[in-house]
BADOLUM-445915 format. One line per 8 residues: number of its first residue (from 1); for each residue x, y, z of N, C-alpha, C. Coordinates in Angstrom, 3 decimals. Example, Ala and Ser with C-alpha at 12.3 -4.5 7.8 and 13.67 -1.06 7.14 Angstrom:
REM residues 2
1 = 13.190 -5.690 7.800 12.300 -4.500 7.800 13.200 -3.300 7.800 ~ 12.850 -2.250 7.080 13.670 -1.060 7.140 12.900 0.030 7.870
***
This chain:
REM residues 116
1 = 267.960 13.448 284.532 268.692 12.547 283.669 269.667 11.722 284.511 ~ 269.698 10.431 284.279 270.575 9.533 285.038 272.020 9.690 284.585 ~ 272.914 9.575 285.548 274.341 9.664 285.239 274.930 8.264 285.214 ~ 275.904 8.066 284.370 276.576 6.776 284.292 277.487 6.620 285.502 ~ 277.490 5.387 286.055 278.313 5.109 287.218 279.790 5.350 286.908 ~ 280.233 4.989 285.713 281.639 5.182 285.337 282.016 6.659 285.392 ~ 281.087 7.548 284.996 281.356 8.984 285.058 281.487 9.453 286.508 ~ 280.587 8.976 287.358 280.646 9.350 288.773 281.937 8.831 289.412
9 = 282.276 7.575 289.108 283.482 6.985 289.696 284.733 7.716 289.229 ~ 284.767 8.151 287.967 285.955 8.838 287.444 286.211 10.158 288.165 ~ 285.174 10.734 288.756 285.336 11.996 289.483 285.682 11.794 290.962 ~ 285.698 10.537 291.403 286.042 10.256 292.801 287.552 10.330 292.995 ~ 287.947 10.721 294.185 289.382 10.717 294.494 289.836 9.267 294.643 ~ 291.123 8.997 294.460 291.620 7.633 294.654 291.284 7.088 296.044 ~ 291.317 7.949 297.055 290.980 7.524 298.420 289.511 7.113 298.509 ~ 288.643 7.884 297.889 287.213 7.559 297.899 286.950 6.253 297.164
17 = 287.624 6.050 296.037 287.469 4.783 295.293 287.930 3.598 296.140 ~ 289.059 3.768 296.836 289.588 2.692 297.688 288.612 2.377 298.818 ~ 288.036 3.424 299.451 287.054 3.198 300.523 285.822 2.475 299.982 ~ 285.352 2.878 298.809 284.178 2.246 298.208 284.458 0.782 297.876 ~ 285.642 0.501 297.343 286.008 -0.878 297.033 286.079 -1.717 298.294 ~ 286.663 -1.162 299.345 286.785 -1.876 300.613 285.408 -2.188 301.194 ~ 284.530 -1.203 301.142 283.172 -1.394 301.653 282.435 -2.449 300.838 ~ 282.596 -2.428 299.531 281.949 -3.421 298.664 282.462 -4.826 298.972
25 = 283.782 -4.962 299.170 284.344 -6.277 299.521 283.770 -6.765 300.847 ~ 283.635 -5.868 301.813 283.066 -6.224 303.105 281.626 -6.692 302.987 ~ 280.864 -6.012 302.145 279.467 -6.395 301.945 279.373 -7.757 301.270 ~ 280.283 -8.055 300.359 280.267 -9.348 299.679 280.775 -10.469 300.580 ~ 281.584 -10.131 301.578 282.130 -11.140 302.481 281.104 -11.596 303.516 ~ 280.062 -10.811 303.748 279.010 -11.136 304.697 277.672 -10.934 304.035 ~ 276.877 -12.001 303.972 275.543 -11.858 303.413 274.644 -12.978 303.893 ~ 273.351 -12.726 303.937 272.398 -13.773 304.318 272.353 -14.876 303.254
33 = 271.818 -16.034 303.631 271.772 -17.182 302.718 271.064 -16.870 301.402 ~ 269.951 -16.140 301.448 269.229 -15.863 300.202 270.067 -15.011 299.248 ~ 270.807 -14.042 299.784 271.665 -13.220 298.931 272.852 -14.021 298.409 ~ 273.374 -14.930 299.228 274.464 -15.795 298.788 274.005 -16.675 297.638 ~ 272.813 -17.255 297.776 272.266 -18.097 296.701 272.116 -17.287 295.413 ~ 271.575 -16.084 295.529 271.392 -15.232 294.355 272.733 -14.851 293.739 ~ 273.712 -14.543 294.584 275.035 -14.185 294.079 275.681 -15.356 293.348 ~ 275.326 -16.578 293.737 275.849 -17.775 293.072 275.059 -18.098 291.802
41 = 274.032 -17.299 291.519 273.245 -17.491 290.298 272.274 -18.655 290.370 ~ 271.825 -18.972 291.582 270.909 -20.103 291.761 269.527 -19.616 292.172 ~ 268.507 -20.261 291.656 267.142 -19.968 292.091 266.803 -20.886 293.261 ~ 265.746 -20.540 293.986 265.299 -21.412 295.066 264.880 -22.767 294.500 ~ 264.233 -22.760 293.341 263.779 -24.014 292.725 264.954 -24.910 292.357 ~ 266.014 -24.324 291.819 267.202 -25.102 291.451 267.845 -25.710 292.689 ~ 267.995 -24.914 293.721 268.599 -25.399 294.955 267.724 -26.480 295.593 ~ 266.419 -26.291 295.545 265.493 -27.290 296.091 265.653 -28.626 295.369
49 = 265.824 -28.568 294.066 265.996 -29.787 293.282 267.282 -30.525 293.696 ~ 268.374 -29.770 293.881 269.649 -30.360 294.298 269.516 -31.006 295.672 ~ 268.787 -30.351 296.579 268.628 -30.851 297.945 267.472 -31.840 298.093 ~ 266.734 -32.057 297.009 265.606 -32.983 296.990 264.523 -32.573 297.998 ~ 264.221 -31.257 297.994 263.143 -30.709 298.821 262.288 -29.810 297.930 ~ 261.193 -29.305 298.474 260.336 -28.393 297.708 260.822 -26.954 297.890 ~ 260.543 -26.115 296.910 261.006 -24.729 296.902 260.612 -23.957 298.158 ~ 259.374 -24.101 298.681 259.037 -23.352 299.905 259.954 -23.701 301.087
57 = 260.508 -24.899 301.102 261.444 -25.278 302.171 262.709 -24.439 302.108 ~ 263.146 -24.125 300.894 264.341 -23.288 300.726 264.043 -21.876 301.210 ~ 262.878 -21.350 300.842 262.490 -19.997 301.274 262.450 -19.916 302.801 ~ 261.880 -20.919 303.438 261.789 -20.936 304.900 263.181 -21.039 305.524 ~ 264.006 -21.911 304.991 265.359 -22.106 305.518 266.182 -20.827 305.434 ~ 266.055 -20.109 304.318 266.851 -18.906 304.106 266.536 -17.797 305.109 ~ 265.412 -17.869 305.763 265.035 -16.822 306.714 265.115 -17.272 308.170 ~ 265.583 -18.485 308.384 265.734 -18.981 309.757 266.968 -18.366 310.406
65 = 266.904 -18.184 311.702 268.065 -17.699 312.447 268.628 -18.786 313.352 ~ 267.986 -19.952 313.363 268.428 -21.063 314.199 268.226 -22.347 313.398 ~ 269.323 -23.062 313.149 269.214 -24.300 312.381 270.347 -25.236 312.766 ~ 270.216 -26.482 312.367 271.273 -27.453 312.607 272.467 -27.155 311.707 ~ 273.651 -27.414 312.217 274.855 -27.241 311.402 274.807 -28.122 310.164 ~ 274.295 -29.332 310.305 274.227 -30.242 309.163 273.318 -29.677 308.065 ~ 272.242 -28.986 308.452 271.339 -28.370 307.472 272.054 -27.245 306.742 ~ 272.738 -26.401 307.494 273.486 -25.296 306.890 274.583 -25.839 305.984
73 = 275.281 -26.870 306.444 276.354 -27.477 305.650 275.815 -28.017 304.328 ~ 274.696 -28.736 304.365 274.093 -29.270 303.143 273.712 -28.155 302.183 ~ 273.149 -27.088 302.728 272.730 -25.938 301.919 273.931 -25.299 301.217 ~ 275.007 -25.084 301.962 276.213 -24.482 301.402 276.844 -25.404 300.358 ~ 276.902 -26.695 300.643 277.480 -27.647 299.688 276.651 -27.736 298.415 ~ 275.324 -27.604 298.527 274.460 -27.626 297.345 274.728 -26.424 296.445 ~ 275.257 -25.348 297.036 275.619 -24.165 296.252 277.047 -24.266 295.717 ~ 277.726 -25.367 296.028 279.082 -25.555 295.537 280.161 -25.100 296.502
81 = 279.772 -24.812 297.745 280.725 -24.322 298.729 281.066 -25.355 299.787 ~ 281.812 -24.903 300.782 282.201 -25.736 301.902 282.033 -24.904 303.172 ~ 281.354 -25.443 304.167 281.126 -24.725 305.412 282.317 -24.902 306.344 ~ 282.802 -23.792 306.873 283.837 -23.806 307.894 283.331 -22.990 309.069 ~ 283.570 -23.478 310.269 283.188 -22.758 311.475 284.466 -22.163 312.068 ~ 284.478 -20.854 312.245 285.659 -20.154 312.740 285.277 -19.330 313.968 ~ 286.050 -19.484 315.028 285.882 -18.660 316.222 286.890 -17.521 316.141 ~ 286.420 -16.287 316.261 287.300 -15.124 316.188 287.454 -14.515 317.578
89 = 288.703 -14.289 317.955 289.045 -13.703 319.242 289.910 -12.472 318.991 ~ 290.048 -11.593 319.968 290.893 -10.409 319.768 292.323 -10.749 319.357 ~ 292.825 -11.890 319.822 294.210 -12.243 319.506 294.347 -13.227 318.345 ~ 293.266 -13.514 317.624 293.364 -14.386 316.456 292.120 -15.232 316.250 ~ 292.124 -16.003 315.179 290.994 -16.853 314.810 291.395 -18.318 314.869 ~ 290.401 -19.169 315.147 290.623 -20.610 315.222 289.526 -21.308 314.436 ~ 289.897 -22.160 313.493 288.923 -22.966 312.760 288.529 -24.137 313.647 ~ 287.236 -24.315 313.856 286.738 -25.404 314.693 286.591 -26.640 313.797
97 = 287.301 -27.702 314.134 287.346 -28.871 313.264 286.345 -29.964 313.627 ~ 285.648 -29.846 314.771 284.698 -30.881 315.199 283.647 -31.199 314.147 ~ 283.268 -30.220 313.349 282.120 -30.356 312.463 282.468 -30.793 311.051 ~ 283.726 -31.068 310.774 284.130 -31.428 309.422 283.566 -32.763 308.973 ~ 283.270 -33.661 309.908 282.768 -34.977 309.528 281.307 -35.165 309.906 ~ 280.563 -34.068 309.952 279.152 -34.155 310.299 278.402 -35.024 309.304 ~ 277.537 -35.868 309.815 276.647 -36.629 308.942 275.486 -35.752 308.544 ~ 274.939 -35.961 307.352 273.865 -35.108 306.857 272.653 -35.070 307.769
105 = 272.268 -36.175 308.387 271.034 -36.214 309.164 271.275 -36.506 310.646 ~ 272.523 -36.619 311.085 272.764 -37.066 312.449 273.161 -35.959 313.405 ~ 273.392 -34.758 312.936 273.841 -33.695 313.826 272.694 -33.195 314.688 ~ 272.967 -32.962 315.954 271.942 -32.410 316.835 272.426 -31.131 317.490 ~ 273.418 -30.476 316.882 273.963 -29.245 317.418 273.341 -28.052 316.712 ~ 272.461 -27.280 317.392 271.847 -26.124 316.718 272.826 -24.990 316.526 ~ 272.634 -24.276 315.436 273.434 -23.086 315.144 272.550 -21.881 315.450 ~ 272.906 -21.108 316.472 272.102 -19.957 316.871 272.584 -18.699 316.170
113 = 271.735 -17.672 316.168 272.037 -16.419 315.458 273.428 -15.892 315.807 ~ 273.806 -15.966 317.071 275.040 -15.335 317.497 276.263 -16.201 317.248 ~ 276.123 -17.360 316.634 277.262 -18.258 316.393 277.509 -18.340 314.887 ~ 278.061 -17.299 314.319 278.410 -17.316 312.900 279.856 -17.163 312.814
***
């Protein structure tokens, strides 16, 4: 017999609940493009229509590990967001401002897997 999540959670210690909440926030703060689209309540077909491309293009894009910043920016903006590039260092983070005025089709700077 399945147990209700609320019943299981009520038996957790406050520390365990806090750890679970923290872990959940961390998981929501980092996700692949396809999960982000789903979390925003958008289908591939809907996003394709906004971007004026075919649905298979969205599926292919969501699984790429190397793409142009302008492509990623367009994808994020079509979901209602704004792309920011941040460099994180041990002593702090810096928002990179070079890419704020990227043209939709003119960028030639690839975004590699290790540059998120």
